[in-house]
Every structure is written in C-alpha cells, then in structure tokens.
C-alpha positions in Angstrom: 8.4 -22.0 -11.5 5.1 -22.3 -9.7 6.3 -19.8 -7.0 7.0 -17.3 -9.7 3.6 -17.7 -11.3 2.0 -17.3 -7.9 3.9 -14.1 -7.2 2.9 -12.8 -10.7 -0.7 -13.5 -9.9 -0.4 -11.9 -6.5 1.1 -8.8 -8.2 -1.9 -8.7 -10.6 -4.4 -9.0 -7.7 -2.6 -6.3 -5.7 -2.8 -4.0 -8.8 -6.5 -4.7 -9.1 -6.9 -3.9 -5.4 -4.9 -0.7 -5.5 -6.7 0.4 -8.6 -10.2 -0.4 -7.2 -11.9 2.9 -6.7 -13.4 1.8 -3.3 -9.9 0.8 -1.9 -8.2 3.9 -3.4 -10.9 6.2 -1.9 -10.7 4.4 1.4 -6.9 4.8 1.6 -7.1 8.4 0.5 -9.8 9.1 3.1 -7.8 7.5 5.9 -4.7 9.4 5.0 -6.5 12.7 4.5 -8.6 12.4 7.6 -5.6 11.3 9.7 -3.6 14.3 8.4 -6.4 16.7 9.1 -6.9 15.3 12.6 -3.2 15.4 13.2 -2.8 19.1 12.3 -5.9 19.9 14.3 -4.5 18.6 17.6 -3.1 20.8 20.2 0.7 20.8 20.3 0.6 19.7 23.9 -1.5 16.6 23.1 1.4 14.4 22.3 -0.5 11.2 22.9 -3.1 12.0 20.3 -0.5 13.2 17.9 1.5 10.0 18.3 -1.5 7.8 17.9 -2.5 9.6 14.7 1.1 9.4 13.4 1.1 5.6 13.9 -2.2 5.3 12.1 -0.8 7.2 9.2 2.3 5.0 9.1 0.1 1.9 9.1 -2.0 3.1 6.2 1.2 4.0 4.2 2.8 0.6 4.9 -0.4 -1.2 3.8 -0.2 0.8 0.5 3.5 0.2 0.1 3.1 -3.6 0.6 0.6 -3.6 -2.3 3.0 -1.5 -4.4 5.9 -3.8 -3.7 3.8 -6.8 -4.6 2.8 -5.2 -7.9 6.4 -4.3 -8.7 7.7 -7.8 -7.8 5.0 -9.4 -10.1 5.9 -7.1 -13.0 9.6 -7.9 -12.7 8.9 -11.7 -12.6 6.6 -11.4 -15.5 9.3 -9.6 -17.5 11.8 -12.2 -16.6 9.4 -14.9 -17.8 9.0 -13.1 -21.1 12.8 -12.9 -21.5 13.2 -16.5 -20.6 15.1 -15.9 -17.3 14.9 -18.6 -14.7 
C-alpha cells in the first residue's frame, strides 16, 4: 500500500512540474528552438541534423516520463477510491 501511495504522490508532483509555467515554457522553447535549428540546417550537414534529432527525442522522452507518471498516479488513485488492492 505504501508503494501505491508513493506512486500517487509522484504522479501529483509530476503534474505540478508539467503544469509549472517555467517548466512548460522551457520544454516548449527547447522543442521549438530545436525544430527551428533542425529545419535551418543544410541537408548535407547530417551530423548536425542527427544531433538536433537526438536532442528533440530526449526532450520528448522527458515530457513523456512525466506524463506516464501522472497517468499512473491517477489510475492508482482511482483504484484506491474504488477499493481495489
């Protein structure tokens, strides 16, 4: 039960982080700047394009981890309300 409570709290904290304007703006800036840099590279500069691609994927994965943590916490919280163990 303690593990469930911990995961619910982590979900709530992840939601607070993702909804924090500074974090949200930072993620959006990273993704937007990365995309703009990527489309501005020369087609022949594959190394720069690949680096930018990996940076974009890392930012998206970071955001997805937070989203997954939120969703997991919500599911566990609903289970607690329904009395599921």
